[in-house]
N, CA, C and O of each residue as an XYZ file, in Angstrom:
584
protein
N      15.567     -0.453     -6.750
C      14.641     -0.778     -5.695
C      13.773     -1.925     -6.126
O      12.618     -1.734     -6.507
N      14.300     -3.071     -6.069
C      13.599     -4.231     -6.598
C      12.411     -4.645     -5.763
O      11.494     -5.269     -6.298
N      12.376     -4.330     -4.467
C      11.291     -4.769     -3.618
C      10.123     -3.821     -3.556
O       9.175     -4.072     -2.811
N      10.152     -2.734     -4.313
C       9.113     -1.719     -4.227
C       7.736     -2.341     -4.409
O       7.467     -2.997     -5.415
N       6.865     -2.127     -3.424
C       5.495     -2.586     -3.517
C       5.299     -4.055     -3.181
O       4.165     -4.530     -3.136
N       6.376     -4.777     -2.945
C       6.262     -6.187     -2.627
C       6.320     -6.334     -1.119
O       7.288     -5.919     -0.482
N       5.280     -6.927     -0.551
C       5.192     -7.054      0.890
C       5.808     -8.363      1.342
O       5.095     -9.280      1.749
N       7.109     -8.455      1.274
C       7.804     -9.684      1.623
C       8.901     -9.351      2.622
O       9.747     -8.493      2.373
N       8.874    -10.036      3.745
C       9.920     -9.910      4.742
C      10.451    -11.308      5.003
O       9.714    -12.190      5.443
N      11.707    -11.499      4.737
C      12.317    -12.805      4.970
C      13.314    -12.689      6.114
O      14.487    -13.036      5.972
N      12.825    -12.191      7.259
C      13.697    -11.952      8.391
C      13.439    -12.904      9.554
O      14.023    -12.742     10.626
N      12.575    -13.889      9.355
C      12.297    -14.861     10.403
C      11.285    -14.384     11.429
O      10.905    -15.146     12.317
N      10.842    -13.142     11.326
C       9.849    -12.629     12.267
C       8.462    -13.118     11.878
O       8.202    -13.442     10.719
N       7.587    -13.164     12.857
C       6.186    -13.466     12.612
C       5.623    -12.397     11.669
O       5.985    -11.228     11.795
N       4.746    -12.770     10.726
C       4.194    -11.778      9.792
C       3.500    -10.608     10.490
O       3.452     -9.506      9.944
N       2.967    -10.834     11.678
C       2.284     -9.767     12.404
C       3.178     -8.991     13.351
O       2.693     -8.138     14.094
N       4.482     -9.271     13.341
C       5.410     -8.613     14.262
C       5.558     -7.133     13.943
O       5.385     -6.707     12.801
N       5.880     -6.362     14.967
C       6.192     -4.951     14.762
C       7.511     -4.846     14.017
O       8.425     -5.642     14.232
N       7.601     -3.864     13.148
C       8.823     -3.668     12.355
C       9.266     -2.217     12.464
O       8.443     -1.304     12.534
N      10.565     -2.021     12.479
C      11.113     -0.669     12.532
C      10.980     -0.011     11.165
O      10.695     -0.673     10.167
N      11.187      1.285     11.137
C      11.116      2.009      9.870
C      12.166      1.487      8.897
O      11.918      1.424      7.693
N      13.335      1.113      9.409
C      14.387      0.567      8.551
C      13.997     -0.767      7.942
O      14.271     -1.023      6.769
N      13.351     -1.628      8.743
C      12.910     -2.926      8.226
C      11.846     -2.750      7.146
O      11.880     -3.422      6.115
N      10.911     -1.849      7.388
C       9.856     -1.598      6.396
C      10.472     -1.008      5.131
O      10.120     -1.399      4.018
N      11.390     -0.069      5.312
C      12.039      0.562      4.161
C      12.765     -0.480      3.312
O      12.619     -0.499      2.090
N      13.541     -1.337      3.952
C      14.266     -2.383      3.211
C      13.300     -3.377      2.577
O      13.472     -3.755      1.418
N      12.288     -3.802      3.326
C      11.354     -4.811      2.833
C      10.530     -4.359      1.644
O      10.212     -5.157      0.762
N      10.181     -3.074      1.620
C       9.326     -2.563      0.549
C      10.085     -1.745     -0.486
O       9.509     -1.327     -1.490
N      11.370     -1.515     -0.249
C      12.162     -0.748     -1.210
C      11.815      0.731     -1.228
O      11.837      1.368     -2.281
N      11.496      1.272     -0.067
C      11.128      2.683      0.068
C      12.077      3.307      1.087
O      12.307      2.728      2.148
N      12.620      4.459      0.784
C      13.570      5.105      1.697
C      12.871      5.572      2.981
O      11.717      5.998      2.938
N      13.574      5.492      4.126
C      12.964      5.903      5.397
C      12.435      7.342      5.392
O      11.385      7.609      5.976
N      13.146      8.269      4.741
C      12.657      9.657      4.744
C      11.337      9.775      3.979
O      10.521     10.647      4.280
N      11.128      8.907      2.998
C       9.861      8.901      2.260
C       8.746      8.406      3.177
O       7.646      8.958      3.171
N       9.028      7.371      3.961
C       8.027      6.868      4.909
C       7.652      7.954      5.919
O       6.475      8.130      6.237
N       8.650      8.678      6.421
C       8.354      9.766      7.368
C       7.498     10.853      6.707
O       6.583     11.393      7.328
N       7.800     11.165      5.457
C       7.011     12.159      4.721
C       5.571     11.670      4.541
O       4.622     12.431      4.731
N       5.418     10.410      4.178
C       4.071      9.865      3.999
C       3.282      9.904      5.303
O       2.066     10.095      5.283
N       3.953      9.726      6.425
C       3.257      9.823      7.711
C       2.661     11.218      7.893
O       1.595     11.368      8.490
N       3.349     12.234      7.378
C       2.833     13.603      7.457
C       1.678     13.818      6.480
O       0.737     14.550      6.786
N       1.743     13.190      5.319
C       0.777     13.433      4.250
C      -0.474     12.561      4.327
O      -1.521     12.932      3.797
N      -0.373     11.413      4.977
C      -1.496     10.472      5.055
C      -1.870     10.287      6.526
O      -1.213      9.529      7.239
N      -2.915     10.970      6.982
C      -3.263     10.923      8.401
C      -3.618      9.530      8.905
O      -3.551      9.263     10.105
N      -3.996      8.641      7.982
C      -4.344      7.291      8.415
C      -3.106      6.428      8.677
O      -3.226      5.340      9.240
N      -1.932      6.890      8.280
C      -0.684      6.150      8.502
C      -0.071      6.635      9.807
O       0.567      7.687      9.847
N      -0.263      5.882     10.855
C       0.224      6.246     12.173
C       0.870      5.041     12.855
O       0.216      4.343     13.629
N       2.152      4.793     12.572
C       2.817      3.696     13.276
C       2.944      4.032     14.762
O       2.844      5.192     15.161
N       3.161      3.010     15.558
C       3.382      3.233     16.982
C       4.692      3.982     17.159
O       5.646      3.749     16.416
N       4.746      4.876     18.130
C       6.013      5.528     18.446
C       6.329      5.249     19.903
O       5.461      5.311     20.774
N       7.573      4.944     20.138
C       8.029      4.630     21.489
C       9.037      5.674     21.936
O       9.215      6.702     21.283
N       9.684      5.404     23.037
C      10.663      6.331     23.606
C      11.658      6.781     22.541
O      12.139      5.977     21.742
N      11.953      8.055     22.543
C      12.905      8.597     21.587
C      12.325      8.770     20.197
O      13.061      9.073     19.258
N      11.011      8.584     20.044
C      10.372      8.766     18.748
C      10.576      7.618     17.775
O      10.280      7.757     16.588
N      11.075      6.485     18.257
C      11.296      5.336     17.374
C       9.954      4.796     16.892
O       9.036      4.588     17.685
N       9.852      4.571     15.580
C       8.605      4.118     14.973
C       8.573      2.593     14.896
O       9.582      1.944     14.620
N       7.387      2.042     15.147
C       7.169      0.611     14.974
C       5.912      0.431     14.135
O       4.824      0.864     14.513
N       6.083     -0.209     13.003
C       4.987     -0.419     12.070
C       4.313     -1.760     12.345
O       4.971     -2.797     12.429
N       2.989     -1.718     12.484
C       2.188     -2.937     12.615
C       1.940     -3.492     11.217
O       2.203     -2.818     10.222
N       1.437     -4.711     11.144
C       1.157     -5.329      9.838
C       0.202     -4.461      9.024
O       0.376     -4.326      7.813
N      -0.804     -3.871      9.669
C      -1.744     -3.024      8.931
C      -1.084     -1.733      8.448
O      -1.472     -1.189      7.414
N      -0.089     -1.239      9.188
C       0.660     -0.063      8.727
C       1.474     -0.410      7.484
O       1.537      0.367      6.532
N       2.096     -1.591      7.506
C       2.900     -2.036      6.360
C       1.999     -2.203      5.135
O       2.378     -1.828      4.025
N       0.809     -2.768      5.341
C      -0.132     -2.935      4.228
C      -0.538     -1.575      3.664
O      -0.661     -1.418      2.449
N      -0.744     -0.603      4.533
C      -1.122      0.732      4.080
C       0.025      1.394      3.324
O      -0.203      2.039      2.301
N       1.252      1.243      3.810
C       2.418      1.789      3.105
C       2.508      1.170      1.713
O       2.767      1.871      0.735
N       2.296     -0.129      1.626
C       2.341     -0.812      0.338
C       1.257     -0.279     -0.600
O       1.493     -0.108     -1.796
N       0.080     -0.020     -0.055
C      -1.027      0.530     -0.848
C      -0.709      1.953     -1.317
O      -0.970      2.299     -2.469
N      -0.152      2.769     -0.435
C       0.238      4.136     -0.803
C       1.277      4.087     -1.917
O       1.188      4.830     -2.894
N       2.259      3.210     -1.761
C       3.310      3.063     -2.772
C       2.703      2.666     -4.118
O       3.088      3.202     -5.157
N       1.758      1.732     -4.097
C       1.106      1.291     -5.333
C       0.368      2.452     -5.997
O       0.496      2.674     -7.201
N      -0.401      3.186     -5.201
C      -1.171      4.296     -5.759
C      -0.265      5.370     -6.356
O      -0.529      5.872     -7.449
N       0.792      5.717     -5.644
C       1.664      6.800     -6.098
C       2.577      6.387     -7.241
O       2.726      7.122     -8.217
N       3.187      5.215     -7.123
C       4.245      4.861     -8.069
C       3.818      3.942     -9.205
O       4.479      3.910    -10.243
N       2.737      3.198     -9.038
C       2.295      2.336    -10.130
C       1.027      2.839    -10.785
O       0.839      2.677    -11.991
N       0.159      3.446    -10.003
C      -1.112      3.926    -10.552
C      -1.034      5.394    -10.969
O      -1.926      5.884    -11.662
N       0.013      6.097    -10.559
C       0.215      7.470    -10.988
C      -0.601      8.522    -10.255
O      -0.777      9.628    -10.765
N      -1.102      8.202     -9.071
C      -1.865      9.164     -8.295
C      -0.957     10.268     -7.763
O       0.240     10.062     -7.560
N      -1.540     11.432     -7.542
C      -0.857     12.467     -6.778
C      -1.030     12.114     -5.304
O      -1.823     11.237     -4.962
N      -0.298     12.785     -4.445
C      -0.470     12.529     -3.008
C      -1.900     12.852     -2.597
O      -2.519     12.101     -1.844
N      -2.418     13.960     -3.087
C      -3.798     14.332     -2.756
C      -4.790     13.278     -3.246
O      -5.707     12.897     -2.519
N      -4.603     12.811     -4.476
C      -5.494     11.790     -5.025
C      -5.404     10.479     -4.264
O      -6.419      9.830     -4.011
N      -4.192     10.091     -3.901
C      -4.017      8.856     -3.129
C      -4.666      9.000     -1.758
O      -5.290      8.064     -1.260
N      -4.518     10.169     -1.154
C      -5.134     10.410      0.156
C      -6.646     10.276      0.043
O      -7.283      9.684      0.914
N      -7.227     10.823     -1.026
C      -8.673     10.723     -1.235
C      -9.084      9.278     -1.510
O     -10.106      8.811     -1.007
N      -8.281      8.572     -2.310
C      -8.596      7.172     -2.623
C      -8.574      6.316     -1.367
O      -9.333      5.354     -1.248
N      -7.707      6.667     -0.441
C      -7.600      5.912      0.803
C      -8.561      6.418      1.865
O      -8.591      5.885      2.974
N      -9.346      7.436      1.545
C     -10.255      8.031      2.518
C     -11.179      7.031      3.170
O     -11.451      7.140      4.366
N     -11.671      6.058      2.424
C     -12.543      5.033      2.992
C     -11.831      4.212      4.040
O     -12.446      3.773      5.012
N     -10.546      4.001      3.854
C      -9.777      3.241      4.834
C      -9.643      4.021      6.130
O      -9.592      3.435      7.212
N      -9.587      5.340      6.022
C      -9.460      6.162      7.220
C     -10.750      6.134      8.027
O     -10.737      6.390      9.231
N     -11.869      5.823      7.367
C     -13.151      5.806      8.060
C     -13.520      4.420      8.557
O     -14.687      4.181      8.867
N     -12.590      3.518      8.644
C     -12.892      2.246      9.263
C     -12.626      1.024      8.424
O     -12.555     -0.077      8.970
N     -12.474      1.163      7.119
C     -12.154     -0.011      6.317
C     -10.740     -0.452      6.651
O      -9.861      0.386      6.853
N     -10.513     -1.733      6.709
C      -9.196     -2.241      7.072
C      -8.390     -2.534      5.822
O      -8.928     -3.039      4.837
N      -7.085     -2.215      5.855
C      -6.246     -2.546      4.707
C      -6.081     -4.052      4.579
O      -6.270     -4.796      5.542
N      -5.732     -4.485      3.397
C      -5.510     -5.899      3.137
C      -4.308     -6.368      3.939
O      -3.327     -5.636      4.069
N      -4.373     -7.578      4.477
C      -3.258     -8.124      5.246
C      -2.036     -8.299      4.352
O      -2.158     -8.560      3.155
N      -0.869     -8.151      4.947
C       0.380     -8.296      4.214
C       0.722     -9.780      4.124
O       0.866    -10.443      5.152
N       0.854    -10.310      2.906
C       1.197    -11.728      2.792
C       2.631    -11.975      3.219
O       3.490    -11.105      3.075
N       2.885    -13.161      3.743
C       4.226    -13.546      4.154
C       4.703    -14.632      3.206
O       4.044    -15.659      3.045
N       5.829    -14.406      2.592
C       6.396    -15.382      1.667
C       7.745    -15.791      2.217
O       8.669    -14.981      2.287
N       7.858    -17.055      2.610
C       9.124    -17.491      3.191
C      10.074    -18.025      2.131
O      11.275    -17.758      2.190
N       9.561    -18.771      1.168
C      10.426    -19.355      0.146
C       9.608    -19.565     -1.125
O       9.092    -20.659     -1.353
N       9.484    -18.523     -1.958
C       8.655    -18.669     -3.151
C       9.242    -19.692     -4.118
O      10.458    -19.813     -4.266
N       8.350    -20.418     -4.764
C       8.786    -21.402     -5.755
C       9.241    -20.662     -7.013
O       8.638    -19.657     -7.390
N      10.287    -21.143     -7.656
C      10.729    -20.477     -8.887
C       9.673    -20.630     -9.984
O       9.010    -21.662    -10.089
N       9.533    -19.597    -10.783
C       8.554    -19.615    -11.868
C       9.288    -19.590    -13.204
O      10.362    -19.003    -13.333
N       8.683    -20.237    -14.187
C       9.279    -20.230    -15.523
C       9.027    -18.872    -16.174
O       8.191    -18.098    -15.709
N       9.749    -18.592    -17.242
C       9.561    -17.311    -17.933
C       8.165    -17.220    -18.545
O       7.594    -16.132    -18.616
N       7.605    -18.358    -18.990
C       6.236    -18.349    -19.522
C       5.233    -18.001    -18.425
O       4.309    -17.217    -18.643
N       5.425    -18.595    -17.240
C       4.529    -18.305    -16.120
C       4.624    -16.837    -15.723
O       3.611    -16.193    -15.447
N       5.841    -16.316    -15.699
C       6.022    -14.907    -15.349
C       5.369    -13.994    -16.381
O       4.735    -13.003    -16.017
N       5.515    -14.314    -17.651
C       4.909    -13.499    -18.710
C       3.387    -13.516    -18.593
O       2.741    -12.475    -18.716
N       2.811    -14.704    -18.355
C       1.357    -14.801    -18.185
C       0.905    -14.014    -16.960
O      -0.100    -13.305    -17.002
N       1.653    -14.146    -15.875
C       1.299    -13.426    -14.650
C       1.365    -11.916    -14.869
O       0.510    -11.180    -14.377
N       2.373    -11.453    -15.602
C       2.488    -10.023    -15.889
C       1.331     -9.545    -16.757
O       0.820     -8.443    -16.553
N       0.910    -10.361    -17.722
C      -0.237    -10.005    -18.563
C      -1.512     -9.901    -17.734
O      -2.288     -8.958    -17.883
N      -1.715    -10.879    -16.862
C      -2.902    -10.872    -16.004
C      -2.860     -9.665    -15.074
O      -3.865     -8.978    -14.891
N      -1.694     -9.409    -14.488
C      -1.554     -8.272    -13.588
C      -1.829     -6.958    -14.314
O      -2.484     -6.070    -13.766
N      -1.341     -6.833    -15.518
C      -1.582     -5.625    -16.309
C      -3.073     -5.444    -16.576
O      -3.602     -4.341    -16.438
N      -3.745     -6.520    -16.955
C      -5.189     -6.450    -17.208
C      -5.946     -6.097    -15.930
O      -6.897     -5.316    -15.965
N      -5.529     -6.666    -14.811
C      -6.183     -6.363    -13.539
C      -5.991     -4.902    -13.149
O      -6.902     -4.277    -12.605
N      -4.824     -4.363    -13.423
C      -4.583     -2.948    -13.113
C      -5.499     -2.045    -13.936
O      -6.017     -1.049    -13.432
N      -5.691     -2.398    -15.197
C      -6.595     -1.618    -16.050
C      -8.014     -1.687    -15.491
O      -8.691     -0.666    -15.374
N      -8.458     -2.891    -15.146
C      -9.803     -3.053    -14.588
C      -9.945     -2.309    -13.267
O     -10.972     -1.685    -13.000
N      -8.913     -2.382    -12.453
C      -8.931     -1.687    -11.170
C      -9.073     -0.179    -11.386
O      -9.840      0.485    -10.690
N      -8.336      0.344    -12.342
C      -8.437      1.770    -12.654
C      -9.837      2.151    -13.102
O     -10.357      3.199    -12.719
N     -10.446      1.294    -13.916
C     -11.813      1.563    -14.370
C     -12.793      1.534    -13.201
O     -13.685      2.377    -13.107
N     -12.621      0.557    -12.312
C     -13.492      0.470    -11.138
C     -13.341      1.700    -10.248
O     -14.323      2.211     -9.710
N     -12.110      2.166    -10.098
C     -11.894      3.372     -9.297
C     -12.586      4.569     -9.929
O     -13.163      5.396     -9.223
N     -12.533      4.670    -11.257
C     -13.193      5.776    -11.954
C     -14.705      5.710    -11.743
O     -15.348      6.736    -11.519
N     -15.268      4.512    -11.815
C     -16.706      4.342    -11.576
C     -17.037      4.733    -10.140
O     -18.009      5.445     -9.891
N     -16.214      4.258     -9.187
C     -16.434      4.586     -7.779
C     -16.387      6.096     -7.568
O     -17.244      6.659     -6.888
N     -15.387      6.747     -8.151
C     -15.255      8.191     -7.996
C     -16.443      8.922     -8.614
O     -16.939      9.900     -8.054
N     -16.898      8.441     -9.778
C     -18.071      9.040    -10.410
C     -19.315      8.891     -9.552
O     -20.103      9.827     -9.418
N     -19.486      7.712     -8.973
C     -20.633      7.481     -8.089
C     -20.545      8.339     -6.832
O     -21.555      8.865     -6.366
N     -19.347      8.481     -6.288
C     -19.171      9.313     -5.097
C     -19.510     10.768     -5.416
O     -20.135     11.454     -4.608
N     -19.095     11.236     -6.597
C     -19.418     12.601     -7.004
C     -20.911     12.796     -7.195
O     -21.473     13.806     -6.772
N     -21.554     11.823     -7.834
C     -22.999     11.908     -8.044
C     -23.745     11.889     -6.711
O     -24.723     12.614     -6.530
N     -23.283     11.063     -5.788
C     -23.901     10.998     -4.465
C     -23.731     12.324     -3.731
O     -24.663     12.810     -3.090
N     -22.545     12.903     -3.825
C     -22.299     14.192     -3.167
C     -23.209     15.272     -3.747
O     -23.748     16.097     -3.009
N     -23.380     15.266     -5.077
C     -24.270     16.237     -5.714
C     -25.713     16.021     -5.275
O     -26.437     16.980     -5.007
N     -26.127     14.766     -5.202
C     -27.500     14.457     -4.802
C     -27.754     14.867     -3.352
O     -28.837     15.349     -3.020
N     -26.760     14.677     -2.495
C     -26.916     15.053     -1.090
C     -26.949     16.565     -0.923
O     -27.547     17.074      0.025
N     -26.306     17.285     -1.842
C     -26.266     18.746     -1.762
C     -27.595     19.379     -2.170
O     -27.873     20.529     -1.831
N     -28.406     18.622     -2.895
C     -29.687     19.158     -3.394
C     -30.720     19.196     -2.313
O     -31.852     19.616     -2.555
């Protein structure tokens, strides 16, 4: 599944176009049955449904699927933890827009290695920020309970 977590669709459609579950599955490297399961587990993931129950994912749905995939498969969250981490998004925060890449420029192996190092460092920092956020949320909840 080489496309897992990568929000790239090279199908000629507008980046904001509606996409079927199959298109999203192929584009992100996630099986359709997993997407259907995530719809059950993440109440904020609600693609449009049309006649016959056919699902159509908006750009914000695709961004949310990509975020769920990142939390579960790269950050190691449980479904419950990912649902809690995304809780702010369910209350009105908007997911990040899905970038559209039509023809990426080739990168050298040195550039790729540097990018991977930077990405790894950013993931560590992101994890630390999430821990701080969770700690602050817990402290706030305790303070409100008093």
